[in-house]
C-alpha positions in Angstrom: 155.6 185.8 14.1 156.3 184.0 17.5 153.8 186.6 19.2 151.5 185.7 16.9 151.7 182.0 17.6 151.4 182.9 21.3 148.2 185.1 20.6 146.6 182.1 18.8 147.5 179.7 21.0 146.0 181.9 24.3 142.6 182.6 22.3 142.6 178.7 21.7 142.9 177.9 25.6 140.6 181.0 26.3 137.6 179.4 23.7 138.5 175.9 25.5 137.6 177.5 29.1 134.3 178.6 27.6 133.4 175.7 26.0 134.2 173.4 29.4 132.5 175.9 31.2 129.3 176.0 29.3 129.5 172.5 29.2 129.7 171.9 33.0 127.0 174.6 33.2 124.3 172.8 30.7 125.4 169.8 33.1 124.6 171.4 36.4 121.4 172.9 35.1 119.9 169.9 33.4 116.6 168.8 35.1 115.9 166.3 37.4 113.3 164.5 35.8 115.5 164.4 32.6 118.3 162.3 34.6 118.7 159.1 34.1 122.1 158.3 35.7 120.7 156.6 38.7 118.9 154.2 36.3 119.7 150.8 35.3 117.9 147.9 32.6 116.8 145.5 34.3 118.5 142.7 32.6 121.9 143.9 33.5 121.1 143.4 37.2 118.4 140.6 37.2 119.9 138.9 34.1 116.9 136.0 34.7 113.9 137.9 34.1 111.7 137.2 30.8 110.6 140.3 29.7 106.9 141.0 27.7 107.2 144.9 28.0 103.2 145.3 26.8 104.1 148.8 25.7 106.4 148.5 23.4 104.1 146.1 21.3 100.5 146.8 20.2 98.8 144.2 22.7 97.9 146.4 25.6 94.8 148.2 26.8 95.3 150.9 23.9 96.5 148.2 21.2 99.5 150.9 19.8 103.3 150.8 20.7 103.0 153.7 23.5 105.2 156.9 22.9 108.4 156.9 24.9 109.1 153.2 24.9 111.9 153.4 22.1 113.1 149.7 22.9 111.5 146.4 24.7 113.6 146.8 27.8 112.5 147.6 31.5 114.6 150.2 33.5 114.5 150.8 37.0 116.2 152.5 39.3 119.7 150.9 41.1 117.9 150.3 44.4 114.6 148.8 43.3 116.6 146.5 40.4 119.1 145.4 43.4 115.9 145.1 45.5 114.5 142.6 42.7 117.4 140.7 42.1 116.9 139.4 45.3 113.4 138.3 45.2 114.3 136.7 41.7 116.7 134.6 43.2 114.2 133.5 45.8 111.7 132.6 43.2 114.2 130.6 41.2 114.5 128.1 44.1 111.0 127.7 44.2 110.8 126.5 40.6 109.8 130.0 39.1 111.1 133.2 37.2 110.1 136.7 37.3 108.2 138.1 33.7 108.6 141.6 33.5 105.7 143.9 31.9 106.6 147.1 32.8 109.3 149.3 35.0 110.0 153.0 34.6 107.4 155.1 32.4 108.1 158.2 31.0 106.0 160.9 32.2 105.0 161.2 27.6 103.6 157.9 28.1 101.3 158.5 31.0 100.4 161.7 29.1 99.4 159.3 26.1 97.3 157.6 28.2 95.3 160.3 29.7 94.9 161.5 25.8 93.4 158.3 25.1 91.3 158.1 27.7 89.4 161.4 26.4 88.7 159.6 23.4 85.3 157.4 24.6 85.2 156.5 20.9 88.5 154.4 20.7 87.2 151.2 22.3 89.5 148.8 20.0 91.0 146.4 23.2 87.5 146.7 25.5 86.5 143.0 25.1 90.4 142.2 26.2 91.2 144.5 29.1 87.8 146.3 30.6 84.8 144.5 29.1 83.2 145.4 32.2 83.4 149.0 32.1 82.4 151.7 29.9 85.5 153.8 29.0 84.6 156.5 30.1 85.0 155.9 33.6 88.2 154.8 33.7 89.5 158.1 34.3 87.1 158.9 37.5 87.7 155.4 38.8 91.4 156.3 38.6 92.5 152.9 36.5 94.0 156.1 34.3 95.8 158.8 36.1 97.7 161.9 35.1 100.7 160.7 37.5 101.8 156.8 37.9 104.6 155.5 40.5 105.7 154.3 37.3 107.2 157.6 36.2 109.3 157.4 39.9 111.5 154.8 38.4 110.6 152.2 41.4 107.6 150.8 40.3 107.3 147.1 38.7 104.2 145.1 36.6 105.7 141.6 36.7 103.8 138.3 37.2 105.1 134.7 37.9 106.5 131.9 35.0 106.3 128.3 36.4 109.8 126.5 34.8 108.3 123.2 35.2 105.2 123.6 33.3 107.1 126.2 31.1 104.0 128.9 31.2 103.1 131.7 32.9 101.5 131.1 36.2 97.6 131.4 36.0 96.4 134.9 38.2 93.1 134.7 37.5 92.9 137.6 35.2 95.0 138.8 32.2 97.7 141.9 33.5 96.3 145.2 32.7 92.5 144.5 33.4 90.5 146.8 34.4 88.1 145.7 37.0 87.7 144.0 40.7 89.0 140.8 39.7 92.8 142.4 39.5 92.3 142.9 42.9 94.9 141.0 44.8 92.7 140.6 47.8 90.2 139.3 45.8 89.0 135.8 48.1 88.6 132.8 46.1 84.6 131.9 44.9 84.1 135.7 45.6 81.1 137.2 43.1 83.0 139.9 40.8 80.6 141.1 38.4 80.6 139.7 35.4 83.8 138.6 35.8 83.9 134.8 37.0 85.6 134.3 40.5 88.6 133.3 40.8 89.7 129.9 42.0 91.7 129.0 45.1 95.1 127.9 43.1 95.0 131.8 41.0 94.7 133.4 45.1 97.6 131.3 46.0 99.4 132.3 43.2 99.2 135.6 43.3 99.9 135.5 47.2 103.6 133.8 46.1 104.2 136.3 44.2 103.2 139.2 46.3 105.1 137.6 49.9 108.1 137.2 47.3 107.8 140.6 46.4 106.9 142.2 50.3 109.7 140.1 51.6 112.6 142.2 49.5 111.2 146.1 50.1 108.2 146.1 47.7 104.8 147.3 48.9 101.9 145.9 46.8 98.8 148.0 45.3 96.0 147.2 46.5 94.1 147.1 42.8 96.7 145.1 40.9 97.9 142.1 41.7 101.0 142.3 39.4 102.1 146.4 40.8 104.5 146.4 43.3 106.6 149.6 44.3 109.8 149.8 46.6 108.8 151.0 50.0 112.1 153.0 50.4 112.1 154.5 46.9 115.0 157.2 46.1 112.7 159.7 44.2 109.1 159.7 46.0 108.8 163.2 44.5 110.2 163.3 40.9 108.2 162.1 37.4 111.0 161.3 34.9 110.5 162.1 31.2 113.6 160.4 29.5 113.1 158.0 27.3 113.1 153.5 27.9 116.1 153.4 25.7 120.2 152.6 26.5 121.0 155.7 25.3 119.4 157.5 28.1 122.0 156.1 30.6 124.5 157.5 28.3 123.8 161.2 28.1 
């Protein structure tokens, strides 16, 4: 009887060992693009930001919720979030808060954008986001692309919220507007196609945001006033795939 119990105990230990090894092997073989261990939920680091996660809603250039956005939260790499905290602290002293439209973007969402772009008949939100352009030019002119800096985890889309006026700051055109009006260096009064020229105040507002971001290690994008990427981004060659959800940080 004792011998049988000892044999069973040894068998259980052996099985547990195999399970542990198997578990460790799974951890080791996890694809880099699936690993969210170096990411954070932005509001855990920068609690003062205002969120308007457009791709979780239907108010975006497609008009539907985008795959991969499972919660209305923003996620970033730890390094990008820490730098954005410094930006936020500076702007709060000036009477502003940051309003976030998008942070990390799963590759699934980017793929969805590309599929949408191929269907030139689907123009539900054209009048709001690309009234000057035929949808067929969005990919050739690189408004939509197969790869996005957002998917590397250190790019953020944002604007300013004026705490005195209690409203979003006027930047001259909406977030995700496809056209020259979105270029941050467009000068006040400069003709920009069918879109009305921006004013001096709108230009100055863009520069307030840009100065705050560049002062803390972010570089602007020359086609979108709202788009900034951490200069020293930790994953310059990795395009992540995990969904935007707190559960991604638990796996």
